[in-house]
C-alpha positions as CSV (number, residue, x, y, z in Angstrom):
1,M,15.9,-8.9,0.8
2,P,13.6,-9.8,-0.7
3,G,11.3,-11.9,1.6
4,T,11.3,-15.7,1.5
5,M,10.3,-17.1,-1.8
6,I,7.2,-19.3,-1.7
7,R,7.3,-22.1,-4.3
8,V,4.7,-24.7,-5.2
9,K,3.5,-26.7,-8.1
10,Q,0.4,-25.8,-10.0
11,G,-2.7,-27.1,-8.2
12,E,-0.9,-27.3,-4.8
13,R,-2.2,-25.7,-1.7
14,V,-0.5,-22.7,0.0
15,T,-1.0,-22.3,3.7
16,R,0.9,-19.6,5.6
17,R,0.3,-18.1,9.0
18,F,1.0,-14.4,8.9
19,V,2.4,-13.3,12.3
20,N,2.5,-9.5,12.6
21,D,5.5,-8.4,14.7
22,L,5.4,-4.9,13.0
23,P,4.6,-1.7,14.9
24,Q,1.7,-1.2,12.4
25,A,-1.3,-3.3,11.4
26,S,-0.8,-5.1,8.1
27,S,-2.1,-7.8,5.7
28,I,-0.8,-9.8,2.8
29,H,-2.0,-9.6,-0.8
30,W,-1.2,-12.5,-3.2
31,H,-0.7,-10.4,-6.3
32,G,-2.0,-12.0,-9.5
33,V,-3.4,-15.1,-7.9
34,R,-7.0,-16.0,-8.7
35,I,-8.1,-16.6,-5.2
36,D,-11.1,-16.7,-2.8
37,N,-12.0,-13.2,-1.9
38,S,-11.5,-13.8,1.8
39,M,-7.8,-14.7,1.1
40,D,-7.0,-11.6,-1.1
41,G,-5.5,-9.7,1.8
42,V,-6.9,-6.2,1.2
43,A,-7.2,-4.5,4.6
44,G,-10.5,-2.7,5.0
45,L,-12.2,-4.6,2.1
46,T,-11.6,-8.3,2.2
47,Q,-10.4,-8.6,5.8
48,K,-9.5,-6.5,8.8
49,A,-5.9,-5.4,9.1
50,V,-4.0,-7.7,11.4
51,P,-3.0,-5.7,14.5
52,S,0.5,-5.8,15.9
53,G,1.1,-9.0,17.8
54,E,-1.8,-10.9,16.1
55,S,-1.9,-13.4,13.3
56,F,-4.0,-14.4,10.3
57,D,-4.0,-17.8,8.4
58,Y,-4.0,-17.6,4.6
59,D,-5.0,-20.8,2.8
60,F,-5.6,-21.1,-1.0
61,T,-4.9,-23.3,-4.0
62,A,-2.5,-22.0,-6.7
63,Q,-4.6,-22.9,-9.8
64,D,-2.3,-21.0,-12.3
65,A,1.3,-21.7,-13.0
66,G,3.4,-18.6,-13.3
67,T,5.3,-15.7,-11.7
68,F,3.4,-14.0,-8.9
69,W,4.4,-12.2,-5.7
70,Y,3.1,-11.3,-2.3
71,H,3.2,-8.0,-0.5
72,A,1.8,-6.0,2.4
73,H,-1.6,-4.4,1.6
74,N,-2.2,-2.0,4.5
75,R,-0.4,1.3,4.3
76,S,1.2,-0.2,1.2
77,M,3.0,2.9,0.1
78,E,5.2,2.7,3.2
79,Q,5.2,-1.1,3.9
80,V,6.1,-2.1,0.4
81,A,8.7,0.6,0.2
82,R,10.2,-0.8,3.3
83,G,10.6,-4.2,1.6
84,L,7.6,-6.2,2.7
85,Y,7.3,-8.5,-0.3
86,G,8.5,-11.7,-1.8
87,A,8.1,-13.9,-4.9
88,L,5.4,-16.6,-5.2
89,I,6.4,-19.0,-7.9
90,V,4.0,-21.6,-9.2
91,D,5.8,-24.2,-11.3
92,E,4.2,-26.0,-14.2
93,T,3.2,-29.6,-13.6
94,E,5.9,-30.7,-16.1
95,P,9.4,-29.2,-16.4
96,V,9.9,-26.6,-19.2
97,D,12.9,-26.6,-21.5
98,V,15.4,-24.3,-19.8
99,D,18.8,-25.0,-18.2
100,R,18.1,-22.9,-15.2
101,E,16.0,-20.0,-14.0
102,E,16.5,-16.8,-12.0
103,V,13.9,-14.8,-10.1
104,L,14.7,-11.1,-10.4
105,I,12.8,-8.6,-8.3
106,L,13.5,-5.1,-9.5
107,D,13.0,-2.2,-7.1
108,D,14.2,1.2,-6.2
109,W,14.8,2.6,-2.7
110,L,14.6,6.3,-1.7
111,L,17.6,6.8,0.6
112,N,18.5,9.9,2.5
113,P,22.0,10.8,1.3
114,E,23.0,12.1,4.7
115,T,22.2,8.9,6.6
116,A,22.1,6.2,3.9
117,Q,18.8,5.1,5.5
118,L,15.4,4.9,4.0
119,D,13.9,8.3,3.6
120,P,11.1,8.4,6.3
121,E,8.8,10.8,4.4
122,F,6.3,8.3,3.1
123,D,3.4,10.8,3.0
124,S,5.2,13.3,0.8
125,P,2.7,15.6,-0.9
126,H,5.1,15.9,-3.9
127,D,5.2,12.1,-4.4
128,K,1.5,11.7,-3.9
129,S,0.6,14.4,-6.4
130,H,3.3,13.6,-9.0
131,A,4.7,10.4,-10.4
132,G,5.0,8.6,-7.0
133,R,7.8,7.7,-4.6
134,R,10.8,7.1,-6.9
135,G,14.0,5.9,-5.4
136,N,17.6,6.9,-5.9
137,Y,19.1,3.5,-5.3
138,I,18.1,0.9,-7.9
139,A,18.4,-2.7,-7.0
140,T,17.8,-6.3,-8.1
141,N,16.8,-8.7,-5.2
142,G,17.9,-6.0,-2.8
143,A,21.4,-5.5,-4.3
144,A,22.6,-2.6,-6.5
145,F,25.1,-4.8,-8.3
146,T,23.9,-8.2,-9.3
147,E,26.1,-10.6,-11.2
148,L,25.1,-14.1,-12.3
149,S,27.4,-16.5,-14.2
150,A,26.3,-18.0,-17.5
151,K,27.4,-20.3,-20.3
152,Q,27.3,-19.7,-24.0
153,N,24.0,-21.1,-25.5
154,E,22.6,-21.7,-22.1
155,R,18.8,-21.1,-22.0
156,L,17.7,-19.2,-18.9
157,R,14.2,-18.4,-17.6
158,L,14.2,-14.9,-16.1
159,R,11.2,-14.2,-13.9
160,L,11.0,-10.4,-13.7
161,I,8.9,-8.8,-11.0
162,N,8.6,-5.0,-10.5
163,A,8.2,-4.3,-6.8
164,A,8.9,-0.6,-7.0
165,N,6.4,1.9,-5.7
166,A,6.4,4.0,-8.9
167,R,9.4,3.3,-11.2
168,I,8.6,2.0,-14.7
169,F,11.5,0.0,-15.8
170,Q,12.5,0.3,-19.4
171,L,14.5,-2.8,-20.2
172,A,16.5,-4.4,-23.0
173,L,18.8,-7.4,-23.6
174,S,22.4,-7.4,-24.6
175,G,24.3,-10.7,-25.3
176,F,21.0,-12.6,-25.3
177,E,18.4,-13.8,-27.8
178,G,15.1,-13.5,-25.9
179,W,11.4,-14.3,-26.0
180,I,8.6,-13.0,-23.7
181,M,6.8,-16.2,-22.7
182,A,4.2,-14.8,-20.2
183,Y,2.8,-11.5,-18.9
184,D,1.7,-11.3,-15.3
185,G,1.8,-15.1,-14.9
186,M,-0.3,-15.9,-17.9
187,P,1.4,-17.7,-20.9
188,L,1.2,-16.2,-24.3
189,D,-0.3,-18.2,-27.2
190,E,3.0,-17.6,-29.1
191,P,6.3,-16.3,-27.6
192,E,7.1,-12.7,-28.5
193,K,10.7,-12.2,-29.8
194,V,12.4,-9.4,-27.9
195,S,13.7,-6.7,-30.1
196,G,14.5,-3.2,-28.7
197,T,13.2,-2.2,-25.3
198,F,10.2,-3.4,-23.3
199,L,8.5,-1.9,-20.2
200,L,7.8,-3.4,-16.8
201,A,5.4,-1.2,-14.7
202,P,4.9,-1.5,-10.9
203,G,3.1,-4.7,-10.1
204,Q,3.8,-6.3,-13.5
205,R,5.7,-9.5,-14.2
206,I,7.3,-10.9,-17.3
207,D,8.7,-14.4,-17.9
208,L,11.6,-14.3,-20.4
209,F,13.4,-17.2,-22.0
210,V,16.9,-16.0,-23.0
211,D,19.6,-17.9,-24.9
212,V,23.1,-16.6,-24.1
213,T,24.7,-15.4,-27.4
214,A,27.7,-13.6,-25.8
215,A,31.0,-15.4,-26.4
216,P,33.0,-17.0,-23.6
217,G,34.8,-14.2,-21.7
218,E,32.2,-11.6,-22.6
219,T,29.2,-10.4,-20.5
220,A,25.6,-10.5,-21.3
221,H,23.2,-8.0,-19.6
222,L,19.7,-7.3,-18.6
223,V,19.9,-3.6,-19.5
224,R,18.0,-0.7,-17.8
225,I,17.4,2.5,-19.9
226,D,17.3,5.7,-17.9
227,D,17.2,9.1,-19.8
228,E,18.3,7.3,-23.0
229,E,21.4,5.9,-21.3
230,G,21.9,2.1,-20.7
231,F,22.9,0.6,-17.4
232,S,23.4,-3.0,-16.4
233,Q,20.5,-4.1,-14.2
234,V,21.9,-7.6,-14.0
235,S,25.1,-8.8,-15.6
236,F,25.8,-12.3,-16.8
237,P,29.6,-12.9,-17.3
238,V,30.0,-15.9,-19.7
239,E,32.4,-18.6,-18.5
240,A,35.6,-18.4,-20.5
241,T,35.8,-22.2,-20.9
242,P,33.8,-23.3,-23.9
243,T,30.8,-25.4,-23.1
244,S,29.1,-28.3,-24.9
245,I,25.6,-26.7,-24.8
246,A,24.1,-26.7,-28.3
247,A,22.1,-23.8,-29.7
248,R,18.3,-24.5,-29.6
249,E,15.4,-23.6,-31.8
250,A,13.0,-20.9,-30.7
251,P,11.0,-22.0,-27.6
252,L,7.5,-23.4,-27.8
253,P,4.7,-21.7,-25.8
254,L,4.3,-22.5,-22.1
255,P,1.2,-24.6,-21.4
256,P,-1.9,-22.5,-20.9
257,N,-3.5,-21.9,-17.6
258,P,-7.2,-22.8,-17.1
259,D,-10.0,-20.4,-18.0
260,M,-7.9,-17.9,-20.0
261,K,-10.6,-17.0,-22.6
262,V,-12.6,-13.8,-22.4
263,P,-15.8,-14.6,-24.4
264,D,-18.6,-12.5,-25.7
265,V,-16.8,-9.2,-25.5
266,G,-19.1,-7.6,-28.0
267,K,-22.1,-8.3,-25.9
268,A,-20.5,-7.3,-22.6
269,R,-21.6,-4.3,-20.5
270,L,-19.3,-1.3,-20.7
271,F,-18.3,0.6,-17.6
272,Q,-16.4,4.0,-17.6
273,L,-13.4,4.8,-15.4
274,N,-12.2,8.4,-15.6
275,M,-8.9,9.2,-13.8
276,E,-8.5,12.8,-12.8
277,G,-6.2,14.9,-10.6
278,G,-2.6,15.2,-9.7
279,A,-0.2,18.1,-10.2
280,M,-0.9,20.0,-13.5
281,G,-4.2,18.2,-13.7
282,R,-7.7,19.5,-14.4
283,L,-9.5,18.3,-11.3
284,Q,-11.6,21.1,-9.9
285,S,-13.5,19.2,-7.2
286,A,-14.4,15.7,-6.1
287,T,-16.3,13.8,-3.4
288,Y,-14.1,12.8,-0.4
289,N,-15.6,11.1,2.6
290,G,-19.1,11.8,1.4
291,E,-18.5,15.6,0.9
292,T,-17.8,17.6,-2.2
293,K,-14.4,19.4,-1.8
294,S,-12.5,21.7,-4.1
295,F,-9.1,20.7,-5.3
296,R,-7.6,23.2,-2.9
297,E,-9.4,21.5,0.0
298,L,-8.3,18.1,-1.2
299,V,-4.7,19.2,-1.3
300,A,-5.1,20.3,2.4
301,E,-6.1,16.7,3.1
302,N,-3.1,15.4,1.2
303,Q,-5.5,13.8,-1.4
304,F,-4.9,14.5,-5.1
305,W,-6.6,11.9,-7.3
306,S,-10.1,10.8,-8.2
307,F,-11.9,8.0,-10.1
308,N,-15.2,9.2,-11.6
309,G,-15.2,12.2,-9.3
310,V,-14.6,10.2,-6.1
311,V,-11.4,10.3,-4.0
312,G,-10.7,6.9,-2.6
313,M,-13.0,3.9,-2.2
314,S,-16.7,4.7,-3.0
315,E,-19.6,3.2,-1.2
316,T,-21.0,1.9,-4.5
317,P,-18.8,-0.3,-6.8
318,L,-17.6,0.6,-10.2
319,A,-19.4,-2.5,-11.5
320,E,-22.0,-5.0,-10.1
321,L,-21.3,-8.3,-11.9
322,S,-22.4,-11.9,-11.7
323,T,-19.9,-14.8,-11.6
324,G,-19.0,-15.8,-15.2
325,E,-20.2,-12.5,-16.7
326,T,-17.9,-10.7,-19.2
327,A,-17.4,-7.0,-18.5
328,R,-15.6,-4.2,-20.2
329,V,-14.1,-1.1,-18.6
330,S,-13.0,1.9,-20.6
331,I,-10.2,3.7,-18.8
332,H,-9.5,7.3,-19.6
333,N,-6.3,8.9,-18.0
334,D,-7.2,12.6,-17.8
335,T,-3.9,13.3,-16.0
336,V,-0.3,14.0,-17.1
337,F,1.1,11.0,-15.3
338,P,1.1,7.2,-16.1
339,H,-0.8,4.8,-13.9
340,A,-0.4,1.1,-13.5
341,M,-4.0,-0.2,-13.0
342,H,-4.1,-3.5,-11.1
343,L,-7.3,-5.6,-10.8
344,H,-7.4,-8.0,-7.9
345,G,-8.7,-11.6,-8.3
346,M,-9.1,-11.6,-12.1
347,H,-7.0,-11.1,-15.2
348,F,-8.2,-9.1,-18.2
349,R,-7.4,-8.6,-21.9
350,E,-7.0,-5.3,-23.5
351,V,-9.5,-4.6,-26.3
352,L,-7.3,-3.2,-29.1
353,D,-8.3,-0.6,-31.7
354,D,-8.9,-3.3,-34.3
355,G,-11.2,-5.2,-31.9
356,K,-8.7,-8.0,-31.2
357,L,-7.8,-8.9,-27.6
358,G,-4.4,-8.5,-26.1
359,P,-2.6,-10.9,-23.8
360,L,-4.1,-11.8,-20.4
361,R,-2.7,-9.4,-17.7
362,D,-3.6,-8.2,-14.2
363,T,-1.9,-4.8,-14.4
364,L,-2.2,-2.3,-17.3
365,L,0.1,0.7,-17.8
366,V,-2.0,3.7,-18.9
367,F,-0.1,6.8,-19.9
368,G,-1.4,10.4,-19.6
369,D,-4.2,11.4,-21.9
370,E,-4.7,7.8,-23.0
371,T,-7.9,5.9,-23.3
372,R,-7.6,2.1,-23.0
373,E,-10.3,-0.6,-22.7
374,I,-10.1,-3.9,-20.9
375,A,-12.4,-7.0,-20.8
376,F,-12.5,-9.7,-18.2
377,V,-14.7,-12.5,-16.9
378,A,-16.0,-11.9,-13.4
379,G,-14.5,-14.6,-11.2
380,N,-15.0,-15.6,-7.6
381,P,-17.7,-13.7,-5.6
382,G,-16.6,-10.8,-3.4
383,K,-15.4,-7.2,-3.4
384,W,-12.4,-6.8,-5.6
385,I,-10.2,-3.7,-5.5
386,F,-9.1,-2.0,-8.7
387,H,-6.4,0.5,-8.1
388,C,-3.2,2.2,-9.3
389,H,0.0,0.3,-8.3
390,M,1.9,3.6,-8.1
391,L,1.2,3.1,-4.4
392,A,1.3,6.7,-3.4
393,H,-1.5,7.3,-5.9
394,T,-3.7,4.7,-4.3
395,A,-3.1,6.3,-0.9
396,S,-4.2,9.6,-2.3
397,G,-7.4,8.6,-4.0
398,M,-6.9,6.1,-6.9
399,A,-8.9,3.1,-5.8
400,T,-12.3,1.7,-6.7
401,W,-13.9,-1.8,-6.6
402,V,-16.1,-4.2,-8.4
403,N,-18.6,-6.5,-6.7
404,V,-19.1,-10.0,-8.0
405,T,-22.1,-12.0,-6.7
């Protein structure tokens, strides 16, 4: 764990033959990559699920430098929870000013305490109707205790990926001075100095530059906060022998990726996305498989969530767009749980209360009773899914799509 890292330079081609030796059909989604629709890997929307014993050839160009990942996209709530994912790293064309980097995939695993094996109840109604499948064994790159040596004043690039089904990681730094350089693979115009805690929701990535400030013989940490208590997610013991690495100035921004602007937001069409349902929610009824069903009837179907009154993928898209068109979506979370909304094939900027635009992202964390607005430029033609990356929520209703022609 995790799966094999795929690493290329910006502009290079990625070709991989997916051979399915699983007992279930599957497919691969290249999370965060702006890609041809036919390569997006969404079973039932962009391709047929690859049956057991068969294969599918993925072929695309990595136009953006950054931290991405790949994962199964058929029965995702089970297959991702079983570990079917890996990092996709696209390096900048020129080296950046760091001494070394570490790719850190954060996850949690739900283990049965009696057997120490993965809990096999992937369709749990409780998980689907509440916060999602949360694990009791928290890991980095598949290990509960991760220790990486460091040197004083060394500058590290930490590529953080949240592969968990539902856990929102609240993180902090100890023994480091740090800057957020990119969100979801997209560089910031100016690095953000880390002070206090920051969140990493399922599906999200953060690129950090950190300078080791802990003294030789001490230990720096990537800290995880759970219930207001701090734990070491990754520890970095600092070599006791003093080094000759000199302290650096604050880092310059990473080079921008192409086509990062979202123009004409004020003129863009506005679409509404209302999230309803879940335990303690107010959903009375919704359309499921073309029929109107009461919430009690939906519960009997193990379905709990709706977008705009529809459970699961609707026949009509949330938005019909033309390539190059700017669109806005107002997202209202009328539930008591947070949802990490992931848009395939495109990145978006949040439209802030003052009208300014936030950083470019592909996954937005929306808390209960919040309303947030995003704006994006329609990219490659095709049907693009927009869903909650708390994967049990997707499996129980939280998915829609936009059509680009």
